[in-house]
Structure formats: C-alpha cells, structure tokens
All heavy atoms as an XYZ file, in Angstrom:
846
protein
N       7.129    134.118   -113.364
C       7.309    134.771   -112.068
C       7.956    136.120   -112.226
O       7.560    137.073   -111.572
C       8.129    133.840   -111.158
C       8.310    134.355   -109.797
S       6.718    134.426   -108.976
C       7.245    134.589   -107.334
N       8.934    136.183   -113.148
C       9.659    137.427   -113.408
C       8.710    138.464   -113.981
O       8.757    139.650   -113.708
C      10.849    137.249   -114.346
C      12.031    136.586   -113.713
C      13.151    136.487   -114.689
C      14.370    135.795   -114.031
N      15.486    135.659   -114.982
N       7.780    137.993   -114.848
C       6.771    138.875   -115.471
C       5.910    139.528   -114.377
O       5.652    140.723   -114.404
C       5.917    138.048   -116.414
C       6.038    138.409   -117.808
C       4.984    137.629   -118.601
C       5.389    137.536   -120.020
N       4.424    136.842   -120.829
N       5.446    138.720   -113.454
C       4.557    139.275   -112.390
C       5.350    140.255   -111.537
O       4.810    141.320   -111.177
C       4.010    138.094   -111.514
C       3.099    137.270   -112.372
C       3.307    138.592   -110.279
C       2.595    136.002   -111.687
N       6.591    139.938   -111.235
C       7.422    140.862   -110.428
C       7.649    142.177   -111.151
O       7.515    143.258   -110.571
C       8.733    140.163   -110.059
C       9.704    141.017   -109.229
C       9.035    141.340   -107.906
C      11.004    140.288   -109.039
N       7.953    142.123   -112.448
C       8.126    143.367   -113.284
C       6.882    144.186   -113.308
O       6.898    145.421   -113.205
C       8.651    142.969   -114.642
C      10.124    142.584   -114.701
C      10.440    142.072   -116.150
C      11.035    143.649   -114.314
N       5.775    143.524   -113.564
C       4.479    144.244   -113.630
C       4.181    144.891   -112.265
O       3.743    146.032   -112.237
C       3.360    143.312   -114.074
C       3.562    142.897   -115.537
C       1.974    143.933   -113.899
C       2.635    141.831   -116.032
N       4.386    144.186   -111.219
C       4.097    144.679   -109.870
C       4.990    145.903   -109.598
O       4.547    146.937   -109.072
C       4.360    143.607   -108.781
O       3.521    142.516   -109.092
C       4.033    144.136   -107.422
N       6.297    145.790   -109.914
C       7.218    146.924   -109.756
C       6.826    148.116   -110.557
O       6.881    149.267   -110.127
C       8.662    146.476   -110.026
C       9.312    145.619   -108.996
C      10.675    145.104   -109.517
C       9.466    146.337   -107.684
N       6.402    147.849   -111.820
C       6.009    148.929   -112.725
C       4.790    149.648   -112.119
O       4.697    150.878   -112.117
C       5.684    148.387   -114.104
C       5.167    149.407   -115.041
C       5.996    150.372   -115.552
C       3.819    149.422   -115.379
C       5.526    151.354   -116.421
C       3.336    150.405   -116.256
C       4.153    151.353   -116.765
N       3.791    148.902   -111.679
C       2.554    149.491   -111.127
C       2.844    150.207   -109.824
O       2.297    151.309   -109.537
C       1.487    148.411   -110.902
C       0.933    147.825   -112.217
C      -0.025    146.680   -111.888
C       0.219    148.864   -113.063
N       3.729    149.669   -108.986
C       4.063    150.273   -107.725
C       4.889    151.574   -107.952
O       4.834    152.485   -107.078
C       4.856    149.338   -106.858
N       5.618    151.702   -109.019
C       6.409    152.876   -109.213
C       5.529    154.108   -109.318
O       6.002    155.262   -108.992
C       7.264    152.716   -110.487
O       6.441    152.673   -111.639
N       4.320    153.998   -109.749
C       3.435    155.185   -109.891
C       3.025    155.690   -108.473
O       2.618    156.843   -108.347
C       2.163    154.802   -110.650
O       1.398    153.860   -109.956
N       3.179    154.909   -107.457
C       2.893    155.383   -106.104
C       3.862    156.442   -105.626
O       3.566    157.193   -104.710
C       2.918    154.194   -105.126
C       1.875    153.091   -105.315
C       2.121    151.937   -104.421
C       0.521    153.628   -105.169
N       5.014    156.522   -106.257
C       6.032    157.500   -105.851
C       6.128    158.683   -106.784
O       6.985    159.495   -106.652
C       7.407    156.793   -105.780
C       7.389    155.634   -104.810
C       7.346    154.317   -105.271
C       7.425    155.841   -103.428
C       7.305    153.268   -104.331
C       7.372    154.823   -102.548
C       7.315    153.505   -102.967
N       5.170    158.786   -107.713
C       5.163    159.872   -108.639
C       4.787    161.192   -107.886
O       4.012    161.175   -106.937
C       4.184    159.632   -109.730
N       5.321    162.311   -108.366
C       4.966    163.617   -107.740
C       4.451    164.519   -108.849
O       4.800    164.394   -110.037
C       6.224    164.244   -107.141
C       6.738    163.533   -105.908
C       7.944    164.256   -105.309
O       7.982    165.488   -105.412
O       8.739    163.589   -104.702
N       3.628    165.431   -108.424
C       3.057    166.385   -109.355
C       3.707    167.745   -109.096
O       3.682    168.265   -107.949
C       1.510    166.514   -109.160
C       0.829    167.301   -110.251
C       0.684    166.738   -111.500
C       0.328    168.554   -110.021
C       0.045    167.430   -112.507
C      -0.321    169.254   -111.001
C      -0.469    168.668   -112.248
O      -1.093    169.359   -113.266
N       4.423    168.306   -110.068
C       5.259    169.469   -109.882
C       4.464    170.785   -109.805
O       4.905    171.726   -109.171
C       6.226    169.565   -110.992
N       3.297    170.842   -110.397
C       2.522    172.092   -110.372
C       1.656    172.206   -109.133
O       1.248    171.201   -108.549
C       1.629    172.201   -111.596
C       2.429    172.258   -112.920
C       1.520    172.312   -114.161
O       0.378    171.951   -114.044
N       2.031    172.779   -115.238
N       1.380    173.465   -108.768
C       0.504    173.703   -107.638
C      -0.934    173.408   -107.985
O      -1.424    173.807   -109.064
C       0.615    175.163   -107.187
C      -0.193    175.508   -105.968
C       0.032    176.942   -105.587
C      -0.843    177.238   -104.361
N      -0.734    178.659   -103.988
N      -1.593    172.671   -107.161
C      -2.991    172.299   -107.394
C      -3.898    173.092   -106.457
O      -3.662    173.068   -105.255
C      -3.240    170.804   -107.249
C      -4.699    170.444   -107.427
C      -2.361    170.013   -108.175
N      -4.912    173.725   -106.971
C      -5.857    174.454   -106.118
C      -7.233    173.870   -106.346
O      -7.769    173.940   -107.467
C      -5.832    175.949   -106.452
C      -6.665    176.757   -105.474
C      -6.511    178.240   -105.709
O      -5.774    178.689   -106.543
N      -7.218    179.019   -104.899
N      -7.808    173.363   -105.307
C      -9.159    172.775   -105.383
C     -10.179    173.855   -105.178
O      -9.982    174.807   -104.443
C      -9.295    171.693   -104.285
C      -8.390    170.537   -104.362
C      -8.573    169.615   -103.164
C      -8.591    169.771   -105.693
N     -11.297    173.757   -105.906
C     -12.351    174.765   -105.813
C     -13.046    174.694   -104.487
O     -13.177    173.606   -103.869
C     -13.289    174.442   -106.970
C     -13.109    172.926   -107.163
C     -11.640    172.680   -106.847
N     -13.501    175.808   -103.978
C     -14.290    175.854   -102.741
C     -15.755    176.006   -103.169
O     -16.089    176.887   -103.902
C     -13.861    177.089   -101.914
O     -14.709    177.188   -100.814
N     -16.557    175.095   -102.670
C     -17.975    175.089   -103.044
C     -18.788    175.445   -101.783
O     -18.642    174.749   -100.784
C     -18.377    173.751   -103.593
C     -17.585    173.433   -104.868
C     -19.884    173.747   -103.923
C     -17.791    172.046   -105.389
N     -19.582    176.448   -101.888
C     -20.469    176.819   -100.767
C     -21.900    176.622   -101.261
O     -22.237    176.838   -102.419
C     -20.257    178.238   -100.321
O     -20.424    179.112   -101.425
C     -18.852    178.438    -99.734
N     -22.748    176.235   -100.344
C     -24.145    176.045   -100.658
C     -24.983    177.028    -99.866
O     -24.880    177.118    -98.641
C     -24.621    174.614   -100.271
C     -23.847    173.543   -100.981
C     -22.674    172.981   -100.481
C     -24.241    173.120   -102.240
C     -21.986    172.005   -101.136
C     -23.528    172.189   -102.942
C     -22.419    171.605   -102.384
N     -25.782    177.776   -100.565
C     -26.643    178.779    -99.945
C     -27.874    178.075    -99.339
O     -28.569    177.373   -100.069
C     -27.085    179.832   -100.932
C     -26.005    180.849   -101.223
C     -25.610    181.653   -100.015
O     -24.426    181.526    -99.580
N     -26.472    182.386    -99.464
N     -28.103    178.328    -98.094
C     -29.280    177.805    -97.451
C     -30.172    178.957    -97.079
O     -29.723    180.061    -96.791
C     -28.896    177.058    -96.145
C     -28.070    175.797    -96.383
S     -28.947    174.483    -97.169
C     -29.932    173.886    -95.820
N     -31.473    178.696    -97.069
C     -32.449    179.686    -96.652
C     -32.207    180.013    -95.137
O     -31.965    179.123    -94.365
C     -33.852    179.192    -96.843
N     -32.262    181.305    -94.857
C     -32.041    181.697    -93.448
C     -33.349    182.208    -92.863
O     -34.047    183.043    -93.459
C     -30.979    182.738    -93.348
C     -29.578    182.170    -93.679
C     -28.446    183.064    -93.298
O     -28.549    183.794    -92.255
O     -27.470    183.133    -94.021
N     -33.738    181.694    -91.730
C     -34.892    182.149    -90.965
C     -34.607    181.913    -89.478
O     -33.453    181.651    -89.089
C     -36.164    181.534    -91.464
C     -36.243    180.045    -91.197
O     -35.340    179.468    -90.504
O     -37.201    179.394    -91.669
N     -35.621    182.016    -88.672
C     -35.444    181.880    -87.224
C     -34.978    180.472    -86.840
O     -34.459    180.266    -85.723
C     -36.763    182.257    -86.481
C     -37.930    181.325    -86.721
C     -38.688    181.548    -88.020
O     -38.342    182.512    -88.715
O     -39.596    180.763    -88.310
N     -35.150    179.492    -87.684
C     -34.767    178.100    -87.361
C     -33.395    177.706    -87.975
O     -32.964    176.598    -87.776
C     -35.836    177.118    -87.851
C     -37.168    177.309    -87.088
O     -37.131    177.735    -85.961
N     -38.224    177.053    -87.768
N     -32.765    178.631    -88.662
C     -31.523    178.324    -89.344
C     -30.417    177.944    -88.327
O     -29.598    177.054    -88.605
C     -31.067    179.504    -90.213
C     -29.783    179.225    -90.933
C     -29.727    178.253    -91.970
C     -28.628    179.873    -90.667
C     -28.570    177.986    -92.627
C     -27.474    179.664    -91.352
C     -27.457    178.741    -92.338
N     -30.418    178.577    -87.160
C     -29.390    178.266    -86.142
C     -29.496    176.834    -85.706
O     -28.479    176.191    -85.429
C     -29.560    179.200    -84.921
C     -29.289    180.650    -85.209
C     -27.834    180.882    -85.286
C     -27.519    182.371    -85.396
N     -26.260    182.711    -85.947
N     -30.685    176.275    -85.620
C     -30.854    174.871    -85.268
C     -30.210    173.984    -86.357
O     -29.652    172.920    -86.041
C     -32.346    174.523    -85.093
N     -30.312    174.423    -87.593
C     -29.669    173.639    -88.679
C     -28.149    173.669    -88.494
O     -27.508    172.621    -88.565
C     -29.995    174.278    -90.016
C     -31.360    174.017    -90.490
S     -31.611    172.269    -90.894
C     -30.402    172.093    -92.180
N     -27.601    174.815    -88.231
C     -26.151    174.913    -88.045
C     -25.744    174.096    -86.827
O     -24.735    173.389    -86.902
C     -25.783    176.398    -87.813
C     -25.859    177.242    -89.047
C     -25.486    178.682    -88.754
O     -25.946    179.298    -87.831
N     -24.568    179.177    -89.574
N     -26.444    174.162    -85.769
C     -26.134    173.467    -84.519
C     -26.167    171.951    -84.706
O     -25.329    171.256    -84.080
C     -27.133    173.889    -83.464
C     -26.674    173.933    -82.063
C     -27.687    174.482    -81.096
N     -29.054    174.283    -81.326
C     -29.968    175.278    -81.586
N     -29.570    176.525    -81.653
N     -31.237    175.007    -81.740
N     -27.052    171.453    -85.525
C     -27.266    170.017    -85.583
C     -26.754    169.284    -86.842
O     -26.443    168.100    -86.756
C     -28.741    169.716    -85.434
C     -29.246    170.048    -84.015
O     -28.947    169.307    -83.118
N     -29.950    171.127    -83.892
N     -26.645    169.985    -87.950
C     -26.395    169.303    -89.232
C     -25.002    169.587    -89.771
O     -24.367    168.663    -90.296
C     -27.428    169.750    -90.241
S     -29.090    169.484    -89.703
N     -24.543    170.777    -89.609
C     -23.307    171.227    -90.221
C     -22.050    170.499    -89.720
O     -21.051    170.449    -90.363
C     -23.177    172.738    -90.055
C     -22.018    173.326    -90.784
C     -22.017    174.856    -90.604
O     -22.964    175.465    -90.034
N     -21.008    175.473    -91.149
N     -22.150    169.912    -88.519
C     -20.955    169.265    -87.951
C     -20.555    168.041    -88.769
O     -19.350    167.713    -88.845
C     -21.266    168.825    -86.523
C     -21.479    169.973    -85.622
C     -22.691    170.484    -85.192
C     -20.470    170.826    -85.046
N     -22.447    171.561    -84.412
C     -21.096    171.787    -84.305
C     -19.052    170.861    -85.142
C     -20.407    172.784    -83.650
C     -18.388    171.831    -84.471
C     -19.062    172.745    -83.752
N     -21.506    167.303    -89.352
C     -21.197    166.063    -89.986
C     -21.185    166.173    -91.503
O     -20.506    165.404    -92.166
C     -22.196    165.032    -89.582
S     -22.117    164.642    -87.824
N     -22.005    167.021    -92.096
C     -21.998    167.108    -93.539
C     -22.294    168.534    -94.006
O     -22.782    169.351    -93.244
C     -23.025    166.096    -94.149
C     -24.387    166.219    -93.583
N     -25.287    167.189    -94.032
C     -25.064    165.489    -92.678
C     -26.448    167.053    -93.387
N     -26.315    166.032    -92.548
N     -22.015    168.748    -95.280
C     -22.234    170.092    -95.881
C     -23.721    170.238    -96.167
O     -24.504    169.235    -96.171
C     -21.454    170.239    -97.160
O     -22.051    169.489    -98.185
N     -24.119    171.427    -96.462
C     -25.512    171.688    -96.775
C     -25.844    171.083    -98.148
O     -26.983    170.886    -98.502
C     -25.807    173.153    -96.751
C     -25.742    173.773    -95.371
C     -25.105    174.988    -95.143
C     -26.299    173.075    -94.290
C     -25.055    175.504    -93.869
C     -26.237    173.627    -93.028
C     -25.593    174.838    -92.803
O     -25.562    175.369    -91.558
N     -24.781    170.781    -98.980
C     -25.007    170.186   -100.235
C     -25.708    168.860   -100.109
O     -26.522    168.463   -100.949
N     -25.416    168.134    -99.042
C     -26.040    166.844    -98.758
C     -27.583    167.022    -98.647
O     -28.367    166.261    -99.155
C     -25.481    166.257    -97.488
C     -26.070    164.889    -97.139
C     -25.671    163.767    -97.767
C     -27.060    164.793    -96.168
C     -26.227    162.514    -97.468
C     -27.648    163.593    -95.869
C     -27.179    162.419    -96.490
O     -27.802    161.219    -96.191
N     -27.980    168.129    -97.981
C     -29.398    168.390    -97.799
C     -30.020    168.828    -99.145
O     -31.074    168.281    -99.547
C     -29.598    169.495    -96.761
C     -29.123    168.999    -95.382
C     -31.045    169.947    -96.701
C     -28.959    170.022    -94.369
N     -29.369    169.733    -99.838
C     -29.930    170.223   -101.065
C     -29.995    169.175   -102.159
O     -30.921    169.175   -103.003
C     -29.064    171.404   -101.609
C     -29.003    172.633   -100.672
C     -28.003    173.633   -101.183
C     -30.414    173.227   -100.535
N     -29.101    168.191   -102.122
C     -29.134    167.141   -103.135
C     -30.255    166.112   -102.937
O     -30.504    165.328   -103.826
C     -27.803    166.400   -103.147
C     -26.706    167.181   -103.803
O     -26.949    168.062   -104.612
N     -25.460    166.943   -103.372
N     -30.980    166.238   -101.809
C     -32.118    165.357   -101.587
C     -33.335    165.742   -102.424
O     -34.218    164.978   -102.644
C     -32.534    165.325   -100.108
C     -31.460    164.933    -99.138
C     -30.917    163.544    -99.436
O     -31.622    162.612    -99.590
N     -29.573    163.465    -99.494
N     -33.286    167.028   -102.904
C     -34.428    167.514   -103.632
C     -35.602    167.878   -102.747
O     -35.532    167.773   -101.517
N     -36.691    168.334   -103.343
C     -37.878    168.670   -102.595
C     -38.528    167.405   -102.121
O     -38.811    166.522   -102.891
C     -38.836    169.464   -103.458
C     -38.297    170.782   -104.027
C     -38.338    171.846   -102.971
C     -37.955    173.184   -103.577
N     -38.042    174.259   -102.641
N     -38.772    167.325   -100.767
C     -39.298    166.050   -100.231
C     -40.454    166.381    -99.267
O     -40.688    167.508    -98.870
C     -38.175    165.332    -99.447
C     -37.012    164.913   -100.290
C     -37.381    163.806   -101.303
O     -38.324    163.078   -101.121
N     -36.609    163.790   -102.348
N     -41.162    165.281    -98.876
C     -42.311    165.427    -97.977
C     -41.865    165.666    -96.596
O     -40.696    165.443    -96.219
C     -43.158    164.151    -98.078
O     -42.434    163.084    -97.476
N     -42.791    166.086    -95.757
C     -42.518    166.315    -94.320
C     -42.102    164.971    -93.667
O     -41.166    164.979    -92.875
C     -43.728    166.887    -93.626
C     -43.514    167.134    -92.125
C     -44.702    167.842    -91.531
N     -44.327    168.312    -90.214
C     -43.615    169.406    -89.942
N     -43.175    170.125    -90.952
N     -43.307    169.752    -88.738
N     -42.771    163.906    -94.016
C     -42.448    162.590    -93.503
C     -40.993    162.211    -93.824
O     -40.266    161.712    -92.956
C     -43.394    161.541    -94.002
C     -43.173    160.147    -93.473
C     -44.165    159.171    -93.981
C     -43.926    157.781    -93.443
N     -44.947    156.842    -93.980
N     -40.559    162.451    -95.042
C     -39.185    162.173    -95.472
C     -38.163    162.941    -94.600
O     -37.200    162.381    -94.107
C     -38.961    162.522    -96.971
C     -37.550    162.436    -97.372
C     -37.053    161.245    -97.864
C     -36.733    163.544    -97.314
C     -35.716    161.143    -98.251
C     -35.403    163.435    -97.718
C     -34.893    162.263    -98.179
N     -38.421    164.239    -94.438
C     -37.519    165.091    -93.687
C     -37.422    164.641    -92.212
O     -36.377    164.567    -91.601
C     -37.810    166.558    -93.825
C     -37.443    167.109    -95.167
C     -38.320    167.710    -96.036
C     -36.163    167.087    -95.773
N     -37.606    168.077    -97.153
C     -36.295    167.730    -97.000
C     -34.930    166.635    -95.417
C     -35.243    167.916    -97.915
C     -33.855    166.825    -96.267
C     -33.979    167.429    -97.508
N     -38.624    164.336    -91.664
C     -38.598    163.889    -90.260
C     -37.872    162.594    -90.089
O     -37.092    162.407    -89.138
C     -40.045    163.772    -89.761
C     -40.086    163.446    -88.295
O     -40.391    162.314    -87.899
N     -39.671    164.398    -87.436
N     -38.100    161.626    -90.983
C     -37.405    160.349    -90.956
C     -35.894    160.526    -91.120
O     -35.115    159.857    -90.423
C     -37.949    159.391    -92.045
C     -39.306    158.834    -91.699
C     -39.844    157.975    -92.850
C     -39.263    156.601    -92.769
N     -39.866    155.711    -93.764
N     -35.478    161.498    -91.892
C     -34.053    161.762    -92.093
C     -33.447    162.328    -90.796
O     -32.376    161.936    -90.433
C     -33.836    162.792    -93.224
O     -34.244    162.238    -94.436
N     -34.155    163.241    -90.173
C     -33.653    163.801    -88.899
C     -33.546    162.738    -87.841
O     -32.559    162.654    -87.118
C     -34.573    165.003    -88.460
C     -34.175    165.480    -87.076
C     -34.419    166.152    -89.476
N     -34.596    161.920    -87.699
C     -34.578    160.824    -86.714
C     -33.458    159.847    -87.040
O     -32.747    159.397    -86.095
C     -35.955    160.135    -86.666
C     -35.905    158.840    -85.849
C     -36.994    161.099    -86.150
N     -33.224    159.556    -88.299
C     -32.156    158.645    -88.677
C     -30.797    159.213    -88.268
O     -29.908    158.490    -87.763
C     -32.145    158.386    -90.171
C     -30.991    157.521    -90.652
C     -31.055    157.217    -92.163
C     -30.737    158.465    -92.933
N     -30.619    158.206    -94.346
N     -30.603    160.519    -88.475
C     -29.332    161.126    -88.080
C     -29.081    160.993    -86.561
O     -27.983    160.758    -86.135
C     -29.321    162.639    -88.468
C     -29.329    162.873    -89.942
S     -27.973    162.138    -90.792
C     -28.628    161.981    -92.431
N     -30.156    161.113    -85.796
C     -30.041    160.995    -84.335
C     -29.827    159.529    -83.906
O     -28.951    159.229    -83.117
C     -31.231    161.586    -83.619
C     -31.072    161.643    -82.125
C     -32.302    162.145    -81.378
N     -33.369    161.180    -81.533
C     -34.578    161.449    -82.014
N     -34.875    162.696    -82.410
N     -35.509    160.552    -82.106
N     -30.689    158.636    -84.416
C     -30.708    157.281    -83.935
C     -29.595    156.418    -84.522
O     -28.985    155.603    -83.839
C     -32.054    156.642    -84.137
C     -33.146    157.286    -83.294
C     -34.509    156.709    -83.516
O     -34.659    155.807    -84.370
O     -35.448    157.177    -82.831
N     -29.332    156.591    -85.828
C     -28.368    155.739    -86.482
C     -26.934    156.326    -86.396
O     -26.015    155.633    -86.037
C     -28.748    155.480    -87.968
C     -27.659    154.676    -88.676
C     -30.099    154.781    -88.040
N     -26.860    157.604    -86.720
C     -25.547    158.292    -86.741
C     -25.157    158.970    -85.437
O     -24.114    159.587    -85.320
C     -25.454    159.212    -87.922
C     -25.636    158.487    -89.236
C     -26.782    158.687    -90.024
C     -24.670    157.579    -89.696
C     -26.938    158.003    -91.210
C     -24.842    156.907    -90.857
C     -25.936    157.111    -91.584
O     -26.130    156.446    -92.817
N     -26.076    158.914    -84.469
C     -25.819    159.448    -83.111
C     -25.623    160.938    -83.084
O     -24.826    161.481    -82.278
C     -24.672    158.754    -82.436
C     -24.761    157.219    -82.390
C     -26.022    156.781    -81.704
C     -26.098    155.247    -81.691
N     -27.448    154.747    -81.549
N     -26.268    161.662    -83.986
C     -26.246    163.132    -83.911
C     -26.925    163.599    -82.661
O     -27.950    163.058    -82.298
C     -26.909    163.698    -85.157
N     -26.387    164.578    -81.951
C     -26.951    165.053    -80.678
C     -28.124    165.980    -80.893
O     -28.102    167.117    -80.483
C     -25.768    165.726    -80.023
C     -24.985    166.251    -81.158
C     -25.101    165.274    -82.254
N     -29.180    165.504    -81.551
C     -30.323    166.315    -81.826
C     -31.372    166.105    -80.742
O     -31.816    164.980    -80.517
C     -30.906    165.951    -83.222
C     -29.861    166.113    -84.339
C     -32.165    166.787    -83.502
C     -30.335    165.593    -85.649
N     -31.772    167.183    -80.084
C     -32.759    167.063    -79.036
C     -34.145    166.904    -79.688
O     -34.329    167.170    -80.838
C     -32.773    168.320    -78.122
O     -33.161    169.469    -78.924
C     -31.432    168.582    -77.524
N     -35.125    166.536    -78.853
C     -36.527    166.341    -79.355
C     -37.025    167.718    -79.850
O     -37.754    167.817    -80.873
C     -37.412    165.827    -78.233
N     -36.692    168.802    -79.160
C     -37.096    170.128    -79.600
C     -36.500    170.498    -80.929
O     -37.162    170.960    -81.853
C     -36.716    171.138    -78.517
C     -37.065    172.557    -78.888
C     -36.666    173.529    -77.793
N     -36.655    174.846    -78.313
C     -35.971    175.851    -77.823
N     -35.283    175.667    -76.754
N     -35.998    177.045    -78.378
N     -35.159    170.218    -81.058
C     -34.515    170.534    -82.302
C     -34.955    169.605    -83.427
O     -34.941    170.003    -84.622
C     -32.979    170.495    -82.146
C     -32.398    171.729    -81.545
O     -33.160    172.719    -81.439
O     -31.195    171.741    -81.220
N     -35.365    168.405    -83.110
C     -35.906    167.502    -84.138
C     -37.084    168.134    -84.837
O     -37.148    168.158    -86.078
C     -36.345    166.171    -83.518
C     -36.983    165.229    -84.503
C     -37.562    164.027    -83.882
O     -36.958    163.467    -82.881
O     -38.617    163.509    -84.309
N     -37.995    168.679    -84.072
C     -39.162    169.389    -84.689
C     -38.737    170.600    -85.388
O     -39.214    170.895    -86.499
C     -40.212    169.712    -83.600
C     -41.416    170.389    -84.174
C     -42.449    170.733    -83.121
C     -43.668    171.422    -83.654
N     -43.658    172.069    -84.943
N     -37.847    171.426    -84.806
C     -37.386    172.656    -85.422
C     -36.704    172.421    -86.756
O     -37.005    173.087    -87.752
C     -36.435    173.427    -84.489
O     -37.147    173.666    -83.236
C     -36.011    174.740    -85.049
N     -35.822    171.417    -86.795
C     -35.070    171.113    -88.024
C     -36.030    170.557    -89.043
O     -35.943    170.917    -90.235
C     -33.890    170.162    -87.708
C     -33.301    169.648    -89.030
C     -32.861    170.868    -86.873
N     -36.910    169.670    -88.674
C     -37.923    169.147    -89.627
C     -38.784    170.252    -90.190
O     -39.003    170.289    -91.400
C     -38.812    168.070    -88.913
O     -37.976    166.995    -88.442
C     -39.863    167.541    -89.872
N     -39.245    171.164    -89.337
C     -40.027    172.312    -89.792
C     -39.282    173.136    -90.803
O     -39.772    173.534    -91.845
C     -40.476    173.211    -88.610
C     -41.524    172.541    -87.731
O     -42.116    171.535    -88.118
O     -41.708    173.074    -86.623
N     -38.012    173.420    -90.468
C     -37.148    174.233    -91.395
C     -36.980    173.531    -92.719
O     -37.157    174.141    -93.754
C     -35.788    174.435    -90.725
C     -34.773    175.066    -91.668
C     -34.703    176.430    -91.799
C     -33.952    174.241    -92.443
C     -33.811    177.006    -92.701
C     -33.046    174.827    -93.338
C     -32.967    176.200    -93.425
O     -32.070    176.743    -94.346
N     -36.595    172.248    -92.690
C     -36.376    171.525    -93.946
C     -37.643    171.447    -94.818
O     -37.592    171.664    -96.039
C     -35.846    170.100    -93.664
C     -34.446    170.038    -93.085
C     -34.139    168.652    -92.550
C     -33.417    170.510    -94.098
N     -38.774    171.183    -94.163
C     -40.006    171.105    -94.956
C     -40.428    172.476    -95.476
O     -40.893    172.560    -96.622
C     -41.105    170.501    -94.099
C     -42.394    170.298    -94.834
C     -42.443    169.413    -95.904
C     -43.536    170.957    -94.521
C     -43.615    169.214    -96.644
C     -44.723    170.775    -95.189
C     -44.748    169.906    -96.262
N     -40.273    173.486    -94.687
C     -40.662    174.850    -95.127
C     -39.843    175.255    -96.380
O     -40.421    175.825    -97.304
C     -40.450    175.834    -93.971
C     -40.740    177.266    -94.357
C     -40.477    178.219    -93.193
C     -40.702    179.635    -93.564
N     -40.367    180.518    -92.377
N     -38.578    175.028    -96.355
C     -37.704    175.541    -97.384
C     -37.388    174.528    -98.507
O     -37.078    174.915    -99.655
C     -36.403    176.075    -96.832
C     -36.658    177.242    -95.921
N     -36.989    178.501    -96.356
C     -36.601    177.367    -94.566
C     -37.158    179.338    -95.352
N     -36.884    178.623    -94.237
N     -37.420    173.264    -98.154
C     -36.988    172.193    -99.136
C     -38.034    171.129    -99.221
O     -37.705    169.968    -99.552
C     -35.602    171.687    -98.715
C     -34.655    172.811    -98.556
C     -34.234    173.258    -97.297
C     -34.148    173.516    -99.691
C     -33.413    174.357    -97.166
C     -33.298    174.576    -99.549
C     -32.940    174.982    -98.304
O     -32.098    176.057    -98.165
N     -39.243    171.430    -98.883
C     -40.355    170.484    -98.941
C     -41.114    170.585   -100.248
O     -41.021    171.543   -100.975
N     -41.854    169.497   -100.504
C     -42.626    169.480   -101.758
C     -44.105    169.780   -101.510
O     -44.954    169.612   -102.400
C     -42.478    168.116   -102.455
C     -42.938    166.986   -101.614
O     -43.554    167.159   -100.568
N     -42.689    165.749   -102.084
N     -44.478    170.139   -100.239
C     -45.833    170.463    -99.929
C     -46.678    169.318    -99.467
O     -47.790    169.455    -99.017
N     -46.112    168.058    -99.583
C     -46.861    166.852    -99.157
C     -46.399    166.467    -97.773
O     -45.249    166.516    -97.436
C     -46.544    165.747   -100.169
C     -47.021    166.043   -101.564
C     -46.626    164.941   -102.528
O     -46.301    163.809   -102.074
O     -46.698    165.231   -103.744
N     -47.409    166.062    -96.964
C     -47.079    165.615    -95.590
C     -46.526    164.186    -95.589
O     -45.694    163.870    -94.763
C     -48.310    165.714    -94.690
C     -48.867    167.148    -94.565
C     -50.113    167.136    -93.692
C     -47.812    168.064    -93.959
N     -47.017    163.353    -96.420
C     -46.623    161.906    -96.453
C     -45.646    161.662    -97.549
O     -45.684    162.071    -98.644
C     -47.772    160.967    -96.627
C     -48.720    160.998    -95.421
C     -48.156    160.226    -94.217
O     -47.466    159.198    -94.429
O     -48.377    160.690    -93.132
C-alpha cells in the first residue's frame, strides 16, 4: 500500500512542475485561393476550423466536397444556406478538386 501511495505522489508531483523559459508557439497560416466565392468560404468555414483542415483533405471530387459541406450543415449545424452550399462546393471543387464529379 505504501508503494502505491509513493508512486502516486511521485507521479502527481509532476503536475506542479513549472517551465522557467518563455515558450513561443509558431503561427501557421494557410494560403487559400481567392476568387469571387472566397467570401462565402470565410463566412461559412473559418468560424469552426482553419483552412488547414480543408487543404489536408487533398484534391477531391465534386461529390466529396458537396457531401462535406452538407455534413458541416446537417451534422455540425454550420449555418450554411442552400445558396452558400452551392457556392462553397463550387469554390472547393474549382480550387481543390481532382476534376472528377463522382
């Protein structure tokens, strides 16, 4: 029992450790293609996730991008209008699509 108590105290002591040096985290920005539909992207996507999330999907089909936009609206409750659904899908496919519809 004493062994367990000592091990627990030893492990818990690391919770109170401090780091004396200043830590600076890097700032990462992701460049997105800008066109007439870019504002719809900002309005609908940027609130919940960075553009890195979009870029990390790789080049995808139009169907993939549309299903992703619909999922954001229906599952995650993103306030994407029907008009913006088409605009965002068009934008994503134009700049990050693989040329395939399906």
